[in-house]
C-alpha atoms as one frame of an Amber mdcrd trajectory, in Angstrom:
protein
  -6.332 -15.051  12.592  -8.922 -16.565  14.967 -11.487 -13.827  14.359 -13.969
 -13.590  11.529 -12.625 -10.451   9.829 -13.534  -9.553   6.273 -10.796  -9.386
   3.652 -10.777  -5.577   3.715 -10.580  -5.436   7.507  -7.722  -7.919   7.562
  -5.783  -5.850   5.004  -6.147  -2.756   7.186  -5.014  -4.681  10.266  -2.059
  -6.169   8.389  -0.890  -2.682   7.392  -1.194  -1.400  10.968   0.658  -4.502
  12.176   3.454  -4.029   9.617   3.926  -0.334  10.411   3.765  -0.779  14.196
   5.210  -4.012  15.570   6.810  -4.781  12.204   8.805  -1.549  12.545   9.577
  -2.027  16.226   6.938   0.500  17.318   3.897   0.235  19.576   1.755   2.175
  17.122   1.604   2.895  13.398   1.899   6.433  12.020  -0.294   6.750   8.913
  -0.652  10.436   7.862  -3.688  10.135   5.564  -6.681   7.799   5.489  -6.220
   7.278   1.757  -2.796   5.778   2.554  -4.737   2.585   3.344  -5.483   2.345
  -0.399  -2.003   0.838  -0.881  -3.339  -2.517   0.359  -6.041  -2.587  -2.315
  -8.984  -0.869  -0.608 -11.078   1.792  -2.318 -10.817   5.190  -0.669 -14.599
   5.295  -0.227 -14.446   2.136   1.940 -11.492   3.084   4.160 -13.338   5.424
   6.529 -16.226   2.991   7.102 -13.889   0.066   7.829 -11.700   2.105  10.215
 -14.782   3.337  12.065 -16.093  -0.219  12.393 -12.750  -1.537  13.688 -12.572
   1.274  16.228 -16.175   0.918  17.427 -15.675  -2.860  17.706 -12.713  -2.146
  20.006 -10.223  -3.872  17.679  -7.998  -0.847  17.158  -7.441   2.478  18.848
  -6.629   5.591  16.865  -5.611   9.051  17.877  -5.113  11.568  15.100  -2.697
   9.840  12.688  -1.619   7.062  15.083  -3.143   3.574  15.134  -2.552   0.652
  17.513  -4.187  -2.621  18.557  -6.381  -3.004  21.627  -4.452  -5.735  23.442
  -7.425  -6.611  25.664  -8.712  -9.164  23.163 -11.740 -10.016  25.338 -13.107
  -6.567  24.469 -13.058  -7.321  20.734 -16.639  -7.286  19.489 -16.279  -9.746
  16.632 -17.055 -13.450  16.452 -14.402 -16.137  16.347 -13.825 -18.329  13.302
 -15.628 -21.652  13.092 -14.680 -24.129  14.357 -12.614 -22.451  17.097 -10.365
 -24.987  18.878  -8.348 -23.305  21.654  -6.874 -26.654  22.738  -5.436 -27.286
  19.282  -3.903 -23.793  19.192  -2.327 -24.372  22.617  -0.931 -27.672  21.366
   0.637 -26.045  18.299   2.091 -23.223  20.387   3.591 -25.738  22.803   5.233
 -27.666  19.962   6.894 -24.538  18.606   7.765 -22.756  21.861   9.055 -25.564
  24.056  11.417 -27.286  21.643   9.199 -30.381  21.408   9.048 -30.477  17.629
  11.260 -32.930  15.698  14.281 -31.636  13.834  13.865 -31.132  10.107  16.572
 -33.683   9.292  14.684 -36.332  11.279  11.603 -35.931   9.108  13.458 -36.598
   5.850  13.940 -40.083   4.508  17.468 -41.500   4.385  17.425 -41.571   0.578
  16.386 -37.937   0.403  19.165 -36.898   2.792  21.734 -38.825   0.717  20.434
 -37.212  -2.466  20.732 -33.726  -0.976  24.276 -34.428   0.244  25.311 -35.757
  -3.174  23.741 -32.777  -4.943  25.390 -30.219  -2.666  28.802 -31.870  -3.099
  28.609 -32.088  -6.882  26.989 -28.787  -7.760  28.835 -25.510  -7.868  26.775
 -22.583  -6.669  27.633 -18.970  -7.288  27.069 -17.156  -4.017  25.843 -13.624
  -4.730  27.289 -10.766  -2.752  24.494  -9.581  -0.506  24.063  -5.923   0.324
  23.994  -4.904   3.940  20.558  -4.214   5.515  21.341  -0.485   5.448  22.193
  -0.607   1.728  19.028  -2.568   0.946  16.925  -0.059   2.888  18.513   2.868
   1.048  17.799   1.156  -2.265  14.130   0.754  -1.342  13.829   4.347  -0.165
  15.241   5.634  -3.472  12.477   3.920  -5.458   9.385   5.766  -6.630   6.985
   4.667  -3.894   4.189   7.179  -4.502   0.887   5.323  -4.620  -1.763   6.550
  -7.058  -5.335   6.715  -5.645  -7.726   4.063  -6.913  -9.879   6.610  -8.763
  -6.999   7.377 -11.154  -6.245   4.915 -13.937  -2.626   3.801 -13.435  -1.912
   3.527 -17.174  -3.191   7.071 -17.731  -1.093   8.341 -14.816   2.016   6.611
 -16.177   1.357   8.096 -19.631   1.109  11.564 -18.066   4.440  11.057 -16.248
   6.030   9.783 -19.474   4.848  12.900 -21.305   6.379  15.103 -18.625   9.589
  13.092 -18.802   9.869  13.740 -22.540   9.402  17.438 -21.829  12.237  17.215
 -19.283   9.810  18.084 -16.501  10.018  14.928 -14.401   7.961  15.645 -11.243
   9.349  15.153  -7.756   7.413  13.172  -5.144   6.114  16.462  -3.716   5.030
  17.584  -7.172   3.138  14.314  -7.695   1.357  14.781  -4.387   0.351  18.325
  -5.325  -0.883  17.181  -8.748  -3.001  14.474  -7.110  -4.490  17.059  -4.741
  -5.334  19.282  -7.701  -6.948  16.313  -9.493  -8.968  15.601  -6.358 -10.148
  19.222  -6.332 -11.102  19.036 -10.025 -12.916  15.757  -9.328 -15.047  17.452
  -6.673 -15.883  20.163  -9.213 -17.279  17.547 -11.606 -14.268  16.797 -13.815
 -13.252  13.236 -14.609  -9.622  12.969 -13.331  -8.663  10.572 -16.110 -10.094
  12.891 -18.761  -8.158  15.744 -17.148  -4.951  13.713 -17.475  -5.787  12.702
 -21.056  -6.287  16.365 -21.902  -2.878  17.259 -20.441  -1.260  14.382 -22.359
  -2.888  15.392 -25.639  -2.049  19.086 -25.247   1.383  18.569 -23.613   0.408
  20.358 -20.404   2.732  19.734 -17.487  -0.108  20.682 -15.130  -3.755  19.616
 -14.797  -6.781  21.793 -15.611 -10.584  21.560 -15.955 -11.657  19.641 -19.037
 -12.237  22.083 -21.897 -15.873  21.904 -22.974 -18.731  19.704 -21.725 -21.825
  18.088 -23.178 -23.503  21.464 -23.695 -20.495  22.821 -25.542 -19.650  25.317
 -22.841 -16.141  25.631 -21.550 -15.226  24.392 -18.073 -11.995  26.267 -18.105
  -9.415  27.796 -20.365  -6.340  25.509 -20.272  -5.315  26.859 -23.667  -3.933
  29.842 -21.824  -0.413  29.589 -20.506  -0.561  27.875 -17.083   0.264  29.975
 -14.093   0.852  29.359 -10.398   2.214  26.306  -8.645   1.715  23.896 -11.569
   3.238  26.030 -14.309   6.846  25.012 -13.771   6.433  22.321 -11.147   9.219
  19.767 -11.437
């Protein structure tokens, strides 16, 4: 927070922080670089930002593991302006050494009386809270697959809705495989969103090269019955 990071760099660092220290670990395990897209960074920018953070000695990465360089003096990035180390030390002292005033002491007498009266004359319904384990299980059961930034989310949702109506709801693994196939088609010159629109229009449960291009030639033959991994993928 005292260094002059860009917004994108800070988002990357926040994710590493959340998945490392925030999960009780010394490092963060992030399998794919495009996983950083979940914090709102375009996939084309992720590699450049990670390389910069590593070369500036902010983070260390080894394969799919990322952690902070704790020797902050090695960080090759300027501090924010104005930097006031004395003020930071003062704030830390107030919060660490028990020197701060109690919250009740900062409230006016009238406000305290009002809060007491309100709490005594208002009936609150206390909800039954789930245990931490139950809350975690609930989160894990949600559909947490993140669509890459180069795919329109509305188009993706429409494709999933079409598959749902055909009783071919894809699993998380199936979604990942479909995304990989879209990425392959993208490299071959197909617009991923047009590929999805074609599947929606023709009720394909898989994804295929867009039929026909500007010259009228065919890029593929999706009219044939699909075969292989995407034919009955559910």
